[in-house]
C-alpha positions in Angstrom: -27.3 15.7 -2.8 -23.8 14.4 -2.1 -23.1 10.7 -1.5 -20.8 9.7 1.3 -19.2 6.3 1.3 -19.2 4.1 4.4 -16.1 2.2 5.4 -17.5 -0.9 3.6 -18.1 1.3 0.5 -14.5 2.5 0.6 -13.3 -1.1 1.0 -15.4 -2.2 -2.0 -14.4 0.8 -4.2 -11.7 -1.1 -6.2 -14.4 -3.4 -7.6 -16.0 -0.5 -9.5 -12.7 0.4 -11.3 -11.5 -3.0 -12.3 -8.8 -2.9 -9.6 -8.0 -4.9 -6.5 -6.8 -2.0 -4.3 -7.0 1.8 -4.2 -3.8 3.6 -3.6 -4.1 7.2 -2.2 -1.3 9.7 -2.5 -1.0 13.2 -1.0 -0.2 15.1 -4.2 -2.3 16.7 -6.9 -3.3 20.1 -8.1 -6.4 20.4 -6.0 -6.7 19.6 -2.2 -9.8 17.7 -1.1 -11.3 17.5 2.4 -12.0 14.2 4.1 -15.7 14.6 3.3 -14.9 15.3 -0.4 -12.7 12.2 -0.5 -15.5 10.1 1.0 -17.8 11.6 -1.7 -15.5 10.2 -4.3 -13.5 13.3 -5.3 -9.8 13.0 -6.2 -7.1 14.1 -8.6 -6.2 11.7 -11.4 -2.8 13.1 -12.1 0.2 14.0 -9.9 3.9 13.6 -9.7 3.3 11.5 -6.6 1.3 9.0 -8.7 4.1 8.9 -11.3 6.7 8.2 -8.6 4.7 5.6 -6.6 3.3 3.8 -9.6 6.9 3.4 -10.9 7.9 1.9 -7.5 5.0 -0.5 -7.5 5.8 -1.6 -11.1 9.5 -1.9 -10.4 9.0 -4.3 -7.6 6.2 -6.2 -9.3 3.4 -5.6 -6.9 1.0 -8.5 -7.5 -2.3 -6.7 -7.3 -4.0 -4.4 -9.8 -4.1 -0.8 -8.4 -6.0 2.4 -9.0 -4.1 5.6 -7.9 -5.9 8.6 -6.5 -4.2 11.9 -5.5 -5.9 13.7 -2.6 -3.7 16.9 -2.5 -4.3 16.8 1.3 -2.2 15.5 4.2 -5.3 15.8 6.4 -7.4 13.5 4.1 -4.6 10.9 3.7 -4.1 10.9 7.5 -7.8 10.2 8.0 -7.6 7.2 5.7 -4.4 6.0 7.5 -6.4 6.1 10.8 -9.1 3.9 9.2 -6.4 1.4 8.1 -4.8 1.3 11.5 -8.3 0.8 13.2 -9.0 -2.0 10.7 -12.1 -0.2 9.4 -11.2 -0.4 5.7 -9.7 -3.0 3.4 -8.2 -3.0 -0.1 -6.8 0.4 0.7 -3.2 1.7 0.6 -1.9 5.1 1.5 1.5 6.4 0.2 3.0 9.4 2.0 5.9 11.7 2.1 7.8 10.9 5.3 8.5 14.6 5.9 10.0 15.1 9.4 6.9 13.4 10.9 8.7 10.5 12.7 5.8 10.1 15.0 3.5 9.4 12.0 5.9 6.7 10.9 5.6 5.0 14.3 1.9 5.6 14.7 0.9 4.5 11.2 2.8 1.2 11.4 1.1 -0.9 8.8 2.2 -2.6 5.5 -0.7 -0.7 3.9 0.8 2.7 4.8 4.0 3.4 2.8 6.4 6.4 3.4 9.1 7.7 1.2 12.6 6.9 2.2 13.6 10.5 2.3 11.8 13.6 3.4 9.8 13.3 0.1 10.1 11.7 -3.3 12.4 14.5 -4.4 15.1 13.4 -1.9 15.1 9.9 -3.5 15.0 11.2 -7.1 17.3 14.3 -7.1 20.5 12.5 -5.9 24.0 13.5 -6.9 24.3 10.3 -9.0 21.1 11.0 -10.9 22.1 14.6 -11.5 25.4 13.5 -13.0 23.5 11.0 -15.2 21.0 13.7 -16.3 23.8 16.1 -17.3 25.7 13.4 -19.1 22.6 12.7 -21.1 21.9 16.3 -21.9 25.5 17.1 -22.9 25.8 13.9 -24.9 28.9 13.0 -22.9 30.1 9.4 -22.7 32.0 10.2 -19.5 31.8 13.4 -17.6 34.8 15.8 -17.7 36.5 16.1 -14.3 35.9 19.8 -14.2 32.1 19.3 -14.3 32.2 16.3 -11.9 34.1 18.5 -9.4 31.6 21.3 -9.7 28.7 18.9 -9.0 30.5 17.3 -6.1 31.3 20.7 -4.6 27.7 21.9 -5.0 26.2 18.9 -3.2 28.9 19.0 -0.5 28.2 22.6 0.2 24.5 21.9 0.5 25.3 19.0 2.8 27.3 21.3 5.1 24.6 23.9 5.2 21.9 21.3 5.4 22.8 20.2 8.9 22.1 23.6 10.2 18.9 24.0 8.1 17.6 20.6 9.4 18.2 21.6 13.0 16.4 24.9 12.5 13.5 23.2 10.8 13.1 20.9 13.8 13.4 23.8 16.3 10.6 25.7 14.4 8.4 22.5 14.3 8.7 22.3 18.1 7.0 25.7 18.2 4.4 24.6 15.7 5.9 26.7 12.9 7.6 26.0 9.7 11.1 27.2 8.8 12.4 26.7 5.2 9.6 24.2 4.3 7.2 27.2 4.0 9.0 28.8 1.0 10.0 28.0 -2.5 13.4 26.3 -2.7 14.2 28.2 -5.9 14.7 31.5 -4.1 18.1 30.3 -2.8 19.5 29.6 -6.3 20.5 31.5 -9.4 21.5 29.3 -12.3 22.8 32.3 -14.2 25.6 32.9 -11.6 26.4 29.6 -9.8 25.7 25.9 -9.5 25.7 26.2 -5.7 23.2 27.3 -3.1 23.3 31.0 -2.3 24.8 31.2 1.2 24.1 34.9 1.6 20.4 34.3 0.8 20.3 31.5 3.3 21.9 33.6 6.1 19.6 36.5 5.3 16.6 34.1 5.5 17.7 32.7 8.8 18.1 36.2 10.3 14.7 37.1 9.2 13.0 33.9 10.4 14.7 33.7 13.8 12.5 36.6 15.0 9.5 34.3 14.8 10.4 32.1 17.8 11.3 32.7 21.4 14.9 32.7 22.5 16.9 30.7 23.5 15.8 28.2 20.9 17.3 24.8 21.8 16.8 21.4 20.2 16.7 18.4 22.5 16.7 15.9 19.6 20.0 14.5 18.4 20.2 15.1 14.7 23.7 13.7 14.2 22.3 10.5 12.6 20.0 12.4 10.2 21.5 12.8 6.7 21.1 16.4 5.6 20.6 15.3 2.0 17.9 12.7 2.8 16.1 14.7 5.5 16.0 18.3 4.3 13.1 19.9 2.5 12.7 17.8 -0.7 11.8 20.8 -2.9 15.0 22.5 -1.7 17.1 19.5 -2.8 15.2 19.4 -6.1 16.0 23.0 -6.6 19.7 22.3 -6.0 19.8 19.5 -8.6 17.8 21.5 -11.2 20.0 24.5 -10.6 23.2 22.4 -11.2 21.6 21.0 -14.4 20.6 24.4 -15.7 23.9 26.1 -14.9 26.2 23.4 -16.3 24.1 22.6 -19.4 23.8 26.2 -20.4 27.5 26.8 -19.9 28.7 23.7 -21.8 26.0 23.5 -24.5 23.7 25.7 -26.6 20.6 25.1 -24.6 18.5 28.3 -24.5 15.8 27.1 -22.2 15.3 23.9 -20.2 11.7 23.0 -19.2 11.6 22.3 -15.5 8.7 19.8 -15.7 10.3 17.9 -18.4 13.5 17.5 -16.4 11.5 16.5 -13.3 9.7 13.8 -15.2 12.9 12.5 -16.7 14.5 12.4 -13.3 11.6 10.3 -11.9 11.9 8.0 -14.9 15.7 7.8 -14.2 15.0 6.8 -10.6 12.5 4.1 -11.6 14.8 2.7 -14.3 17.6 2.5 -11.7 15.5 0.1 -9.6 16.0 -2.7 -12.2 19.8 -2.4 -12.1 20.5 -1.2 -8.5 17.4 -2.0 -6.4 16.7 0.2 -3.4 16.5 -2.1 -0.5 14.1 0.3 1.3 11.5 0.3 -1.5 12.0 -3.3 -2.3 11.2 -4.2 1.3 8.1 -2.0 1.4 6.5 -3.7 -1.6 7.6 -7.2 -0.3 5.9 -6.5 3.0 2.8 -5.2 1.2 2.6 -8.3 -1.0 2.9 -10.6 2.0 0.2 -8.7 4.0 
């Protein structure tokens, strides 16, 4: 027989794990339903946990925490609703902001934390961090201008395309469909040929997908203030950064293979380490508000 926790049970859960609060993330290898979460099921490992635990440590959150990855946006939203209703205590939810601006407004609580960008990837796989990663892998004290220009061009091209991709994603969302966020970002890159996103592959994808929605497809929302780097699909931006790293490092060194997961973890560590030297005001403010709540 399964055991379902009451709201009081959820609030008291940290006591059983030597913690003061439980922090729920959306990531993880397995996705759990709301009922399964209430029965105490969760993932113990996820990249979301690595990212957020680093943020909490960087800004010296004062309470002892236990992280749990739910692998489910539905389950995390259910806990958010309990937090907003005041039904649970000692509970924090950390979420990818996505393009769910309504969620950010509706789940307005210091105990509900959203990523600054679309997802943690947008915060981690920046142009600056990509340059640092390549410098480290190539053992360069300072990056040659040729390589810097290639990285700059690759990000600038993505930014130019990204404005259109962002608008299309929002148009599809208005029709309750997903555009590029429904596919792997890797399909638009080839590290053997170029450091840049494949424009032909993007155009072909757009022509294929546009048949799924009624025409004319217009967007009422003004997107001019939305940064294409910060607000596009996080996995697409991560694929850009990884593609640049693979392409340049294999051209300018004797790397035969570069493990994706190892680079991802290194990039998260790089982001976390940057917080001590150049604190991100957004994340610093999140933890300060949480500490004061």
